[in-house]
Every structure is written in C-alpha cells, then in structure tokens.
PDB file of all heavy atoms in Angstrom:
ATOM      1  N   MET A   1      31.180   4.097   0.819  1.00  0.00           N
ATOM      2  CA  MET A   1      29.898   3.532   1.290  1.00  0.00           C
ATOM      3  C   MET A   1      29.516   4.110   2.602  1.00  0.00           C
ATOM      4  O   MET A   1      28.358   4.472   2.847  1.00  0.00           O
ATOM      5  CB  MET A   1      29.986   2.035   1.297  1.00  0.00           C
ATOM      6  CG  MET A   1      28.676   1.362   1.588  1.00  0.00           C
ATOM      7  SD  MET A   1      27.549   1.587   0.176  1.00  0.00           S
ATOM      8  CE  MET A   1      26.149   0.757   0.690  1.00  0.00           C
ATOM      9  N   LYS A   2      30.442   4.247   3.525  1.00  0.00           N
ATOM     10  CA  LYS A   2      30.148   4.768   4.853  1.00  0.00           C
ATOM     11  C   LYS A   2      29.724   6.240   4.721  1.00  0.00           C
ATOM     12  O   LYS A   2      28.865   6.683   5.492  1.00  0.00           O
ATOM     13  CB  LYS A   2      31.345   4.634   5.778  1.00  0.00           C
ATOM     14  CG  LYS A   2      31.579   3.235   6.259  1.00  0.00           C
ATOM     15  CD  LYS A   2      32.733   3.149   7.223  1.00  0.00           C
ATOM     16  CE  LYS A   2      33.025   1.748   7.699  1.00  0.00           C
ATOM     17  NZ  LYS A   2      34.151   1.709   8.646  1.00  0.00           N
ATOM     18  N   ALA A   3      30.405   6.923   3.775  1.00  0.00           N
ATOM     19  CA  ALA A   3      30.046   8.377   3.624  1.00  0.00           C
ATOM     20  C   ALA A   3      28.599   8.514   3.081  1.00  0.00           C
ATOM     21  O   ALA A   3      27.887   9.440   3.513  1.00  0.00           O
ATOM     22  CB  ALA A   3      31.011   9.025   2.682  1.00  0.00           C
ATOM     23  N   PHE A   4      28.201   7.586   2.226  1.00  0.00           N
ATOM     24  CA  PHE A   4      26.818   7.696   1.756  1.00  0.00           C
ATOM     25  C   PHE A   4      25.839   7.385   2.823  1.00  0.00           C
ATOM     26  O   PHE A   4      24.771   7.999   2.924  1.00  0.00           O
ATOM     27  CB  PHE A   4      26.612   6.712   0.581  1.00  0.00           C
ATOM     28  CG  PHE A   4      25.215   6.653   0.079  1.00  0.00           C
ATOM     29  CD1 PHE A   4      24.652   7.718  -0.587  1.00  0.00           C
ATOM     30  CD2 PHE A   4      24.445   5.514   0.287  1.00  0.00           C
ATOM     31  CE1 PHE A   4      23.318   7.640  -0.975  1.00  0.00           C
ATOM     32  CE2 PHE A   4      23.142   5.439  -0.116  1.00  0.00           C
ATOM     33  CZ  PHE A   4      22.561   6.484  -0.801  1.00  0.00           C
ATOM     34  N   LEU A   5      26.120   6.376   3.677  1.00  0.00           N
ATOM     35  CA  LEU A   5      25.200   6.022   4.777  1.00  0.00           C
ATOM     36  C   LEU A   5      25.080   7.077   5.796  1.00  0.00           C
ATOM     37  O   LEU A   5      24.083   7.170   6.478  1.00  0.00           O
ATOM     38  CB  LEU A   5      25.676   4.638   5.400  1.00  0.00           C
ATOM     39  CG  LEU A   5      25.587   3.436   4.527  1.00  0.00           C
ATOM     40  CD1 LEU A   5      26.140   2.236   5.289  1.00  0.00           C
ATOM     41  CD2 LEU A   5      24.189   3.203   4.032  1.00  0.00           C
ATOM     42  N   LYS A   6      26.100   7.931   5.922  1.00  0.00           N
ATOM     43  CA  LYS A   6      26.021   9.015   6.916  1.00  0.00           C
ATOM     44  C   LYS A   6      25.552  10.337   6.282  1.00  0.00           C
ATOM     45  O   LYS A   6      25.407  11.339   6.985  1.00  0.00           O
ATOM     46  CB  LYS A   6      27.387   9.203   7.517  1.00  0.00           C
ATOM     47  CG  LYS A   6      27.816   8.084   8.432  1.00  0.00           C
ATOM     48  CD  LYS A   6      29.169   8.390   9.070  1.00  0.00           C
ATOM     49  CE  LYS A   6      29.551   7.189  10.006  1.00  0.00           C
ATOM     50  NZ  LYS A   6      30.870   7.398  10.601  1.00  0.00           N
ATOM     51  N   SER A   7      25.307  10.339   4.919  1.00  0.00           N
ATOM     52  CA  SER A   7      24.955  11.556   4.279  1.00  0.00           C
ATOM     53  C   SER A   7      23.482  11.956   4.643  1.00  0.00           C
ATOM     54  O   SER A   7      22.664  11.129   4.972  1.00  0.00           O
ATOM     55  CB  SER A   7      25.066  11.388   2.731  1.00  0.00           C
ATOM     56  OG  SER A   7      24.073  10.499   2.268  1.00  0.00           O
ATOM     57  N   ASP A   8      23.211  13.233   4.449  1.00  0.00           N
ATOM     58  CA  ASP A   8      21.887  13.792   4.770  1.00  0.00           C
ATOM     59  C   ASP A   8      20.891  13.190   3.813  1.00  0.00           C
ATOM     60  O   ASP A   8      19.715  12.970   4.189  1.00  0.00           O
ATOM     61  CB  ASP A   8      21.858  15.285   4.700  1.00  0.00           C
ATOM     62  CG  ASP A   8      22.555  15.959   5.855  1.00  0.00           C
ATOM     63  OD1 ASP A   8      22.688  15.290   6.895  1.00  0.00           O
ATOM     64  OD2 ASP A   8      22.862  17.124   5.694  1.00  0.00           O
ATOM     65  N   LEU A   9      21.257  13.003   2.574  1.00  0.00           N
ATOM     66  CA  LEU A   9      20.291  12.433   1.613  1.00  0.00           C
ATOM     67  C   LEU A   9      19.777  11.041   2.068  1.00  0.00           C
ATOM     68  O   LEU A   9      18.583  10.767   2.065  1.00  0.00           O
ATOM     69  CB  LEU A   9      20.928  12.365   0.209  1.00  0.00           C
ATOM     70  CG  LEU A   9      20.154  11.740  -0.837  1.00  0.00           C
ATOM     71  CD1 LEU A   9      18.947  12.621  -1.242  1.00  0.00           C
ATOM     72  CD2 LEU A   9      20.980  11.476  -2.113  1.00  0.00           C
ATOM     73  N   PHE A  10      20.672  10.207   2.459  1.00  0.00           N
ATOM     74  CA  PHE A  10      20.321   8.896   2.846  1.00  0.00           C
ATOM     75  C   PHE A  10      19.524   8.900   4.162  1.00  0.00           C
ATOM     76  O   PHE A  10      18.486   8.206   4.317  1.00  0.00           O
ATOM     77  CB  PHE A  10      21.526   7.978   3.000  1.00  0.00           C
ATOM     78  CG  PHE A  10      21.201   6.557   3.513  1.00  0.00           C
ATOM     79  CD1 PHE A  10      20.586   5.665   2.612  1.00  0.00           C
ATOM     80  CD2 PHE A  10      21.420   6.123   4.792  1.00  0.00           C
ATOM     81  CE1 PHE A  10      20.259   4.382   2.960  1.00  0.00           C
ATOM     82  CE2 PHE A  10      21.119   4.870   5.156  1.00  0.00           C
ATOM     83  CZ  PHE A  10      20.527   4.048   4.303  1.00  0.00           C
ATOM     84  N   LEU A  11      19.908   9.733   5.062  1.00  0.00           N
ATOM     85  CA  LEU A  11      19.190   9.792   6.386  1.00  0.00           C
ATOM     86  C   LEU A  11      17.782  10.385   6.202  1.00  0.00           C
ATOM     87  O   LEU A  11      16.846   9.894   6.873  1.00  0.00           O
ATOM     88  CB  LEU A  11      20.030  10.652   7.343  1.00  0.00           C
ATOM     89  CG  LEU A  11      21.311   9.948   7.816  1.00  0.00           C
ATOM     90  CD1 LEU A  11      22.044  10.909   8.703  1.00  0.00           C
ATOM     91  CD2 LEU A  11      21.104   8.627   8.455  1.00  0.00           C
ATOM     92  N   ARG A  12      17.647  11.357   5.337  1.00  0.00           N
ATOM     93  CA  ARG A  12      16.298  11.871   5.022  1.00  0.00           C
ATOM     94  C   ARG A  12      15.444  10.829   4.357  1.00  0.00           C
ATOM     95  O   ARG A  12      14.225  10.745   4.646  1.00  0.00           O
ATOM     96  CB  ARG A  12      16.396  13.147   4.266  1.00  0.00           C
ATOM     97  CG  ARG A  12      16.947  14.313   5.050  1.00  0.00           C
ATOM     98  CD  ARG A  12      16.969  15.517   4.265  1.00  0.00           C
ATOM     99  NE  ARG A  12      17.696  16.596   5.020  1.00  0.00           N
ATOM    100  CZ  ARG A  12      17.633  17.881   4.704  1.00  0.00           C
ATOM    101  NH1 ARG A  12      16.958  18.247   3.640  1.00  0.00           N
ATOM    102  NH2 ARG A  12      18.259  18.777   5.404  1.00  0.00           N
ATOM    103  N   PHE A  13      15.961  10.140   3.410  1.00  0.00           N
ATOM    104  CA  PHE A  13      15.234   9.049   2.766  1.00  0.00           C
ATOM    105  C   PHE A  13      14.832   7.996   3.721  1.00  0.00           C
ATOM    106  O   PHE A  13      13.659   7.569   3.705  1.00  0.00           O
ATOM    107  CB  PHE A  13      16.077   8.445   1.695  1.00  0.00           C
ATOM    108  CG  PHE A  13      15.443   7.210   1.101  1.00  0.00           C
ATOM    109  CD1 PHE A  13      14.405   7.277   0.248  1.00  0.00           C
ATOM    110  CD2 PHE A  13      15.958   5.939   1.488  1.00  0.00           C
ATOM    111  CE1 PHE A  13      13.844   6.085  -0.308  1.00  0.00           C
ATOM    112  CE2 PHE A  13      15.401   4.805   0.971  1.00  0.00           C
ATOM    113  CZ  PHE A  13      14.350   4.856   0.075  1.00  0.00           C
ATOM    114  N   LEU A  14      15.713   7.597   4.602  1.00  0.00           N
ATOM    115  CA  LEU A  14      15.431   6.624   5.616  1.00  0.00           C
ATOM    116  C   LEU A  14      14.324   7.047   6.569  1.00  0.00           C
ATOM    117  O   LEU A  14      13.456   6.275   6.930  1.00  0.00           O
ATOM    118  CB  LEU A  14      16.706   6.195   6.326  1.00  0.00           C
ATOM    119  CG  LEU A  14      16.601   4.975   7.276  1.00  0.00           C
ATOM    120  CD1 LEU A  14      16.305   3.751   6.401  1.00  0.00           C
ATOM    121  CD2 LEU A  14      17.940   4.782   7.987  1.00  0.00           C
ATOM    122  N   GLY A  15      14.420   8.353   7.048  1.00  0.00           N
ATOM    123  CA  GLY A  15      13.428   8.907   7.958  1.00  0.00           C
ATOM    124  C   GLY A  15      12.070   8.950   7.244  1.00  0.00           C
ATOM    125  O   GLY A  15      11.036   8.628   7.846  1.00  0.00           O
ATOM    126  N   GLY A  16      12.034   9.437   5.986  1.00  0.00           N
ATOM    127  CA  GLY A  16      10.735   9.463   5.204  1.00  0.00           C
ATOM    128  C   GLY A  16      10.144   8.122   5.001  1.00  0.00           C
ATOM    129  O   GLY A  16       9.032   7.950   5.098  1.00  0.00           O
ATOM    130  N   PHE A  17      11.010   7.125   4.751  1.00  0.00           N
ATOM    131  CA  PHE A  17      10.522   5.758   4.571  1.00  0.00           C
ATOM    132  C   PHE A  17       9.911   5.230   5.919  1.00  0.00           C
ATOM    133  O   PHE A  17       8.837   4.672   5.878  1.00  0.00           O
ATOM    134  CB  PHE A  17      11.676   4.794   4.130  1.00  0.00           C
ATOM    135  CG  PHE A  17      11.301   3.412   3.878  1.00  0.00           C
ATOM    136  CD1 PHE A  17      10.594   3.095   2.680  1.00  0.00           C
ATOM    137  CD2 PHE A  17      11.432   2.404   4.852  1.00  0.00           C
ATOM    138  CE1 PHE A  17      10.175   1.820   2.477  1.00  0.00           C
ATOM    139  CE2 PHE A  17      11.069   1.182   4.582  1.00  0.00           C
ATOM    140  CZ  PHE A  17      10.442   0.841   3.428  1.00  0.00           C
ATOM    141  N   ALA A  18      10.589   5.507   6.996  1.00  0.00           N
ATOM    142  CA  ALA A  18      10.041   5.037   8.304  1.00  0.00           C
ATOM    143  C   ALA A  18       8.748   5.690   8.625  1.00  0.00           C
ATOM    144  O   ALA A  18       7.764   5.055   9.068  1.00  0.00           O
ATOM    145  CB  ALA A  18      11.117   5.297   9.397  1.00  0.00           C
ATOM    146  N   ILE A  19       8.656   7.021   8.383  1.00  0.00           N
ATOM    147  CA  ILE A  19       7.390   7.756   8.676  1.00  0.00           C
ATOM    148  C   ILE A  19       6.279   7.225   7.686  1.00  0.00           C
ATOM    149  O   ILE A  19       5.153   7.014   8.159  1.00  0.00           O
ATOM    150  CB  ILE A  19       7.596   9.307   8.482  1.00  0.00           C
ATOM    151  CG1 ILE A  19       8.471   9.789   9.616  1.00  0.00           C
ATOM    152  CG2 ILE A  19       6.275  10.027   8.480  1.00  0.00           C
ATOM    153  CD1 ILE A  19       8.907  11.209   9.443  1.00  0.00           C
ATOM    154  N   GLY A  20       6.585   7.001   6.458  1.00  0.00           N
ATOM    155  CA  GLY A  20       5.655   6.501   5.577  1.00  0.00           C
ATOM    156  C   GLY A  20       5.181   5.097   5.923  1.00  0.00           C
ATOM    157  O   GLY A  20       3.963   4.801   5.801  1.00  0.00           O
ATOM    158  N   ALA A  21       6.086   4.199   6.380  1.00  0.00           N
ATOM    159  CA  ALA A  21       5.677   2.851   6.782  1.00  0.00           C
ATOM    160  C   ALA A  21       4.740   2.887   8.016  1.00  0.00           C
ATOM    161  O   ALA A  21       3.763   2.141   8.057  1.00  0.00           O
ATOM    162  CB  ALA A  21       6.898   2.035   7.064  1.00  0.00           C
ATOM    163  N   VAL A  22       5.068   3.760   8.992  1.00  0.00           N
ATOM    164  CA  VAL A  22       4.225   3.882  10.109  1.00  0.00           C
ATOM    165  C   VAL A  22       2.863   4.428   9.773  1.00  0.00           C
ATOM    166  O   VAL A  22       1.828   3.964  10.199  1.00  0.00           O
ATOM    167  CB  VAL A  22       4.917   4.736  11.180  1.00  0.00           C
ATOM    168  CG1 VAL A  22       3.986   5.115  12.364  1.00  0.00           C
ATOM    169  CG2 VAL A  22       6.140   4.027  11.771  1.00  0.00           C
ATOM    170  N   GLY A  23       2.816   5.401   8.863  1.00  0.00           N
ATOM    171  CA  GLY A  23       1.614   6.047   8.401  1.00  0.00           C
ATOM    172  C   GLY A  23       0.718   5.025   7.694  1.00  0.00           C
ATOM    173  O   GLY A  23      -0.482   4.979   7.820  1.00  0.00           O
ATOM    174  N   MET A  24       1.327   4.173   6.788  1.00  0.00           N
ATOM    175  CA  MET A  24       0.530   3.201   6.083  1.00  0.00           C
ATOM    176  C   MET A  24      -0.056   2.212   7.036  1.00  0.00           C
ATOM    177  O   MET A  24      -1.203   1.720   6.842  1.00  0.00           O
ATOM    178  CB  MET A  24       1.443   2.428   5.100  1.00  0.00           C
ATOM    179  CG  MET A  24       1.806   3.324   3.914  1.00  0.00           C
ATOM    180  SD  MET A  24       0.430   3.667   2.839  1.00  0.00           S
ATOM    181  CE  MET A  24       0.122   2.092   2.151  1.00  0.00           C
ATOM    182  N   VAL A  25       0.648   1.812   8.114  1.00  0.00           N
ATOM    183  CA  VAL A  25       0.102   0.776   9.046  1.00  0.00           C
ATOM    184  C   VAL A  25      -1.015   1.446   9.893  1.00  0.00           C
ATOM    185  O   VAL A  25      -2.048   0.885  10.133  1.00  0.00           O
ATOM    186  CB  VAL A  25       1.215   0.317   9.961  1.00  0.00           C
ATOM    187  CG1 VAL A  25       0.667  -0.500  11.121  1.00  0.00           C
ATOM    188  CG2 VAL A  25       2.166  -0.566   9.145  1.00  0.00           C
ATOM    189  N   MET A  26      -0.845   2.714  10.340  1.00  0.00           N
ATOM    190  CA  MET A  26      -1.783   3.339  11.168  1.00  0.00           C
ATOM    191  C   MET A  26      -3.030   3.766  10.406  1.00  0.00           C
ATOM    192  O   MET A  26      -4.111   3.900  11.000  1.00  0.00           O
ATOM    193  CB  MET A  26      -1.194   4.568  11.881  1.00  0.00           C
ATOM    194  CG  MET A  26      -0.132   4.225  12.851  1.00  0.00           C
ATOM    195  SD  MET A  26       0.514   5.535  13.765  1.00  0.00           S
ATOM    196  CE  MET A  26      -0.901   5.960  14.732  1.00  0.00           C
ATOM    197  N   LEU A  27      -2.915   4.060   9.117  1.00  0.00           N
ATOM    198  CA  LEU A  27      -4.093   4.578   8.384  1.00  0.00           C
ATOM    199  C   LEU A  27      -4.815   3.491   7.574  1.00  0.00           C
ATOM    200  O   LEU A  27      -5.608   3.808   6.699  1.00  0.00           O
ATOM    201  CB  LEU A  27      -3.614   5.667   7.414  1.00  0.00           C
ATOM    202  CG  LEU A  27      -3.071   6.941   8.089  1.00  0.00           C
ATOM    203  CD1 LEU A  27      -2.530   7.853   7.028  1.00  0.00           C
ATOM    204  CD2 LEU A  27      -4.117   7.573   8.923  1.00  0.00           C
ATOM    205  N   GLN A  28      -4.539   2.218   7.810  1.00  0.00           N
ATOM    206  CA  GLN A  28      -5.226   1.154   7.198  1.00  0.00           C
ATOM    207  C   GLN A  28      -6.669   1.140   7.573  1.00  0.00           C
ATOM    208  O   GLN A  28      -7.073   1.320   8.751  1.00  0.00           O
ATOM    209  CB  GLN A  28      -4.676  -0.216   7.556  1.00  0.00           C
ATOM    210  CG  GLN A  28      -3.358  -0.525   6.978  1.00  0.00           C
ATOM    211  CD  GLN A  28      -3.496  -0.765   5.483  1.00  0.00           C
ATOM    212  OE1 GLN A  28      -4.419  -1.436   4.974  1.00  0.00           O
ATOM    213  NE2 GLN A  28      -2.491  -0.256   4.759  1.00  0.00           N
ATOM    214  N   PRO A  29      -7.618   1.043   6.567  1.00  0.00           N
ATOM    215  CA  PRO A  29      -9.057   1.031   6.972  1.00  0.00           C
ATOM    216  C   PRO A  29      -9.420  -0.300   7.678  1.00  0.00           C
ATOM    217  O   PRO A  29      -8.828  -1.306   7.424  1.00  0.00           O
ATOM    218  CB  PRO A  29      -9.759   1.085   5.581  1.00  0.00           C
ATOM    219  CG  PRO A  29      -8.725   0.549   4.623  1.00  0.00           C
ATOM    220  CD  PRO A  29      -7.382   0.929   5.179  1.00  0.00           C
ATOM    221  N   GLU A  30     -10.335  -0.156   8.613  1.00  0.00           N
ATOM    222  CA  GLU A  30     -10.761  -1.310   9.409  1.00  0.00           C
ATOM    223  C   GLU A  30     -11.610  -2.273   8.573  1.00  0.00           C
ATOM    224  O   GLU A  30     -11.604  -3.458   8.720  1.00  0.00           O
ATOM    225  CB  GLU A  30     -11.562  -0.833  10.646  1.00  0.00           C
ATOM    226  CG  GLU A  30     -10.695  -0.011  11.633  1.00  0.00           C
ATOM    227  CD  GLU A  30      -9.569  -0.859  12.251  1.00  0.00           C
ATOM    228  OE1 GLU A  30      -9.808  -2.041  12.479  1.00  0.00           O
ATOM    229  OE2 GLU A  30      -8.534  -0.297  12.509  1.00  0.00           O
ATOM    230  N   GLU A  31     -12.443  -1.689   7.659  1.00  0.00           N
ATOM    231  CA  GLU A  31     -13.338  -2.505   6.861  1.00  0.00           C
ATOM    232  C   GLU A  31     -12.758  -2.652   5.427  1.00  0.00           C
ATOM    233  O   GLU A  31     -12.070  -1.749   4.962  1.00  0.00           O
ATOM    234  CB  GLU A  31     -14.706  -1.837   6.764  1.00  0.00           C
ATOM    235  CG  GLU A  31     -15.366  -1.695   8.144  1.00  0.00           C
ATOM    236  CD  GLU A  31     -16.687  -0.980   8.077  1.00  0.00           C
ATOM    237  OE1 GLU A  31     -17.053  -0.636   6.943  1.00  0.00           O
ATOM    238  OE2 GLU A  31     -17.224  -0.754   9.097  1.00  0.00           O
ATOM    239  N   PRO A  32     -13.111  -3.659   4.719  1.00  0.00           N
ATOM    240  CA  PRO A  32     -12.692  -3.738   3.312  1.00  0.00           C
ATOM    241  C   PRO A  32     -13.388  -2.710   2.492  1.00  0.00           C
ATOM    242  O   PRO A  32     -14.442  -2.221   2.895  1.00  0.00           O
ATOM    243  CB  PRO A  32     -13.065  -5.131   2.926  1.00  0.00           C
ATOM    244  CG  PRO A  32     -14.118  -5.548   3.881  1.00  0.00           C
ATOM    245  CD  PRO A  32     -13.824  -4.839   5.110  1.00  0.00           C
ATOM    246  N   PRO A  33     -12.879  -2.330   1.377  1.00  0.00           N
ATOM    247  CA  PRO A  33     -13.439  -1.288   0.541  1.00  0.00           C
ATOM    248  C   PRO A  33     -14.824  -1.661   0.101  1.00  0.00           C
ATOM    249  O   PRO A  33     -15.083  -2.898  -0.146  1.00  0.00           O
ATOM    250  CB  PRO A  33     -12.495  -1.135  -0.673  1.00  0.00           C
ATOM    251  CG  PRO A  33     -11.250  -1.787  -0.283  1.00  0.00           C
ATOM    252  CD  PRO A  33     -11.570  -2.697   0.855  1.00  0.00           C
ATOM    253  N   MET A  34     -15.692  -0.726  -0.111  1.00  0.00           N
ATOM    254  CA  MET A  34     -17.062  -1.055  -0.463  1.00  0.00           C
ATOM    255  C   MET A  34     -17.193  -1.539  -1.887  1.00  0.00           C
ATOM    256  O   MET A  34     -18.032  -2.445  -2.147  1.00  0.00           O
ATOM    257  CB  MET A  34     -17.965   0.265  -0.346  1.00  0.00           C
ATOM    258  CG  MET A  34     -19.414   0.024  -0.652  1.00  0.00           C
ATOM    259  SD  MET A  34     -20.316   1.578  -0.683  1.00  0.00           S
ATOM    260  CE  MET A  34     -19.966   2.203   0.979  1.00  0.00           C
ATOM    261  N   PHE A  35     -16.360  -1.103  -2.757  1.00  0.00           N
ATOM    262  CA  PHE A  35     -16.512  -1.429  -4.133  1.00  0.00           C
ATOM    263  C   PHE A  35     -15.816  -2.754  -4.547  1.00  0.00           C
ATOM    264  O   PHE A  35     -15.842  -3.192  -5.662  1.00  0.00           O
ATOM    265  CB  PHE A  35     -15.943  -0.311  -5.054  1.00  0.00           C
ATOM    266  CG  PHE A  35     -16.626   0.986  -4.852  1.00  0.00           C
ATOM    267  CD1 PHE A  35     -16.051   2.093  -4.245  1.00  0.00           C
ATOM    268  CD2 PHE A  35     -17.986   1.061  -5.213  1.00  0.00           C
ATOM    269  CE1 PHE A  35     -16.701   3.181  -4.080  1.00  0.00           C
ATOM    270  CE2 PHE A  35     -18.682   2.287  -5.030  1.00  0.00           C
ATOM    271  CZ  PHE A  35     -18.034   3.347  -4.430  1.00  0.00           C
ATOM    272  N   SER A  36     -15.126  -3.388  -3.667  1.00  0.00           N
ATOM    273  CA  SER A  36     -14.449  -4.658  -3.948  1.00  0.00           C
ATOM    274  C   SER A  36     -15.404  -5.814  -4.399  1.00  0.00           C
ATOM    275  O   SER A  36     -15.138  -6.581  -5.176  1.00  0.00           O
ATOM    276  CB  SER A  36     -13.486  -5.051  -2.827  1.00  0.00           C
ATOM    277  OG  SER A  36     -14.283  -5.457  -1.701  1.00  0.00           O
ATOM    278  N   SER A  37     -16.581  -5.837  -3.701  1.00  0.00           N
ATOM    279  CA  SER A  37     -17.473  -6.901  -3.931  1.00  0.00           C
ATOM    280  C   SER A  37     -18.135  -6.761  -5.325  1.00  0.00           C
ATOM    281  O   SER A  37     -18.383  -7.737  -6.019  1.00  0.00           O
ATOM    282  CB  SER A  37     -18.625  -6.965  -2.870  1.00  0.00           C
ATOM    283  OG  SER A  37     -19.276  -5.714  -2.865  1.00  0.00           O
ATOM    284  N   THR A  38     -18.382  -5.513  -5.773  1.00  0.00           N
ATOM    285  CA  THR A  38     -18.954  -5.339  -7.095  1.00  0.00           C
ATOM    286  C   THR A  38     -17.982  -5.675  -8.172  1.00  0.00           C
ATOM    287  O   THR A  38     -18.380  -6.196  -9.237  1.00  0.00           O
ATOM    288  CB  THR A  38     -19.440  -3.896  -7.317  1.00  0.00           C
ATOM    289  OG1 THR A  38     -18.319  -3.025  -7.115  1.00  0.00           O
ATOM    290  CG2 THR A  38     -20.583  -3.502  -6.302  1.00  0.00           C
ATOM    291  N   ALA A  39     -16.676  -5.426  -7.976  1.00  0.00           N
ATOM    292  CA  ALA A  39     -15.679  -5.830  -8.971  1.00  0.00           C
ATOM    293  C   ALA A  39     -15.592  -7.338  -9.096  1.00  0.00           C
ATOM    294  O   ALA A  39     -15.459  -7.821 -10.169  1.00  0.00           O
ATOM    295  CB  ALA A  39     -14.331  -5.224  -8.580  1.00  0.00           C
ATOM    296  N   VAL A  40     -15.739  -8.035  -7.974  1.00  0.00           N
ATOM    297  CA  VAL A  40     -15.694  -9.515  -8.039  1.00  0.00           C
ATOM    298  C   VAL A  40     -16.934 -10.015  -8.702  1.00  0.00           C
ATOM    299  O   VAL A  40     -16.910 -10.906  -9.474  1.00  0.00           O
ATOM    300  CB  VAL A  40     -15.529 -10.080  -6.585  1.00  0.00           C
ATOM    301  CG1 VAL A  40     -15.714 -11.531  -6.632  1.00  0.00           C
ATOM    302  CG2 VAL A  40     -14.183  -9.674  -6.088  1.00  0.00           C
ATOM    303  N   ALA A  41     -18.117  -9.396  -8.428  1.00  0.00           N
ATOM    304  CA  ALA A  41     -19.374  -9.876  -9.016  1.00  0.00           C
ATOM    305  C   ALA A  41     -19.427  -9.622 -10.491  1.00  0.00           C
ATOM    306  O   ALA A  41     -19.996 -10.340 -11.254  1.00  0.00           O
ATOM    307  CB  ALA A  41     -20.558  -9.165  -8.333  1.00  0.00           C
ATOM    308  N   ALA A  42     -18.746  -8.545 -10.918  1.00  0.00           N
ATOM    309  CA  ALA A  42     -18.781  -8.238 -12.383  1.00  0.00           C
ATOM    310  C   ALA A  42     -17.948  -9.231 -13.193  1.00  0.00           C
ATOM    311  O   ALA A  42     -18.189  -9.366 -14.356  1.00  0.00           O
ATOM    312  CB  ALA A  42     -18.252  -6.841 -12.614  1.00  0.00           C
ATOM    313  N   THR A  43     -17.011  -9.858 -12.555  1.00  0.00           N
ATOM    314  CA  THR A  43     -16.128 -10.804 -13.295  1.00  0.00           C
ATOM    315  C   THR A  43     -16.737 -12.221 -13.384  1.00  0.00           C
ATOM    316  O   THR A  43     -16.313 -13.003 -14.173  1.00  0.00           O
ATOM    317  CB  THR A  43     -14.770 -10.867 -12.700  1.00  0.00           C
ATOM    318  OG1 THR A  43     -14.911 -11.350 -11.306  1.00  0.00           O
ATOM    319  CG2 THR A  43     -14.075  -9.562 -12.676  1.00  0.00           C
ATOM    320  N   SER A  44     -17.738 -12.485 -12.635  1.00  0.00           N
ATOM    321  CA  SER A  44     -18.345 -13.833 -12.684  1.00  0.00           C
ATOM    322  C   SER A  44     -19.314 -13.936 -13.821  1.00  0.00           C
ATOM    323  O   SER A  44     -19.950 -12.951 -14.224  1.00  0.00           O
ATOM    324  CB  SER A  44     -19.103 -14.161 -11.331  1.00  0.00           C
ATOM    325  OG  SER A  44     -20.193 -13.248 -11.182  1.00  0.00           O
ATOM    326  N   THR A  45     -19.521 -15.116 -14.325  1.00  0.00           N
ATOM    327  CA  THR A  45     -20.438 -15.324 -15.479  1.00  0.00           C
ATOM    328  C   THR A  45     -21.783 -15.674 -15.059  1.00  0.00           C
ATOM    329  O   THR A  45     -22.681 -15.799 -15.912  1.00  0.00           O
ATOM    330  CB  THR A  45     -19.839 -16.426 -16.436  1.00  0.00           C
ATOM    331  OG1 THR A  45     -19.670 -17.592 -15.668  1.00  0.00           O
ATOM    332  CG2 THR A  45     -18.495 -15.952 -17.040  1.00  0.00           C
ATOM    333  N   ASN A  46     -22.010 -16.032 -13.799  1.00  0.00           N
ATOM    334  CA  ASN A  46     -23.324 -16.420 -13.253  1.00  0.00           C
ATOM    335  C   ASN A  46     -23.923 -17.611 -14.004  1.00  0.00           C
ATOM    336  O   ASN A  46     -25.076 -17.688 -14.216  1.00  0.00           O
ATOM    337  CB  ASN A  46     -24.289 -15.297 -13.260  1.00  0.00           C
ATOM    338  CG  ASN A  46     -23.877 -14.230 -12.288  1.00  0.00           C
ATOM    339  OD1 ASN A  46     -23.281 -14.510 -11.253  1.00  0.00           O
ATOM    340  ND2 ASN A  46     -24.185 -13.004 -12.605  1.00  0.00           N
ATOM    341  N   GLY A  47     -23.070 -18.578 -14.481  1.00  0.00           N
ATOM    342  CA  GLY A  47     -23.589 -19.829 -15.083  1.00  0.00           C
ATOM    343  C   GLY A  47     -23.806 -19.600 -16.577  1.00  0.00           C
ATOM    344  O   GLY A  47     -24.280 -20.642 -17.178  1.00  0.00           O
ATOM    345  N   SER A  48     -23.606 -18.491 -17.145  1.00  0.00           N
ATOM    346  CA  SER A  48     -23.899 -18.371 -18.544  1.00  0.00           C
ATOM    347  C   SER A  48     -22.694 -18.895 -19.404  1.00  0.00           C
ATOM    348  O   SER A  48     -21.567 -18.870 -18.934  1.00  0.00           O
ATOM    349  CB  SER A  48     -24.176 -16.874 -18.904  1.00  0.00           C
ATOM    350  OG  SER A  48     -23.010 -16.155 -18.661  1.00  0.00           O
ATOM    351  N   VAL A  49     -22.986 -19.324 -20.563  1.00  0.00           N
ATOM    352  CA  VAL A  49     -21.972 -19.865 -21.465  1.00  0.00           C
ATOM    353  C   VAL A  49     -21.451 -18.728 -22.352  1.00  0.00           C
ATOM    354  O   VAL A  49     -22.277 -17.976 -22.882  1.00  0.00           O
ATOM    355  CB  VAL A  49     -22.563 -20.977 -22.332  1.00  0.00           C
ATOM    356  CG1 VAL A  49     -21.458 -21.551 -23.337  1.00  0.00           C
ATOM    357  CG2 VAL A  49     -23.081 -22.132 -21.454  1.00  0.00           C
ATOM    358  N   LEU A  50     -20.193 -18.652 -22.476  1.00  0.00           N
ATOM    359  CA  LEU A  50     -19.594 -17.571 -23.290  1.00  0.00           C
ATOM    360  C   LEU A  50     -19.499 -17.972 -24.747  1.00  0.00           C
ATOM    361  O   LEU A  50     -19.158 -18.896 -25.215  1.00  0.00           O
ATOM    362  CB  LEU A  50     -18.172 -17.251 -22.767  1.00  0.00           C
ATOM    363  CG  LEU A  50     -18.166 -16.608 -21.358  1.00  0.00           C
ATOM    364  CD1 LEU A  50     -16.762 -16.455 -20.939  1.00  0.00           C
ATOM    365  CD2 LEU A  50     -18.887 -15.340 -21.328  1.00  0.00           C
TER     366      LEU A  50
END
C-alpha cells in the first residue's frame, strides 16, 4: 500500500484531481444559467388538468 501511495501513477492522479477541483471552483459562473428558468417553466402545467 505504501508503494502505491508513493507511485507516480497515484501522485499524478492526486495532482490532477487537485488541479481539477481548484479549476471547478474558480471557473464557476457568477450567474445561474440562462436556460434553467425555461426548463422549469416547461414542466409546469399552468393550472391545466391532465
């Protein structure tokens, strides 16, 4: 187990995971997506009977 934790494969995976996690946090959009409101509106029945 110690050999695996010190292996290049594990260290590269861990480094890539850390870079990806930081990138996901830094690249989050400030505003919600534009199309989310239309998807919610399309699912409502607007008072009609099915």
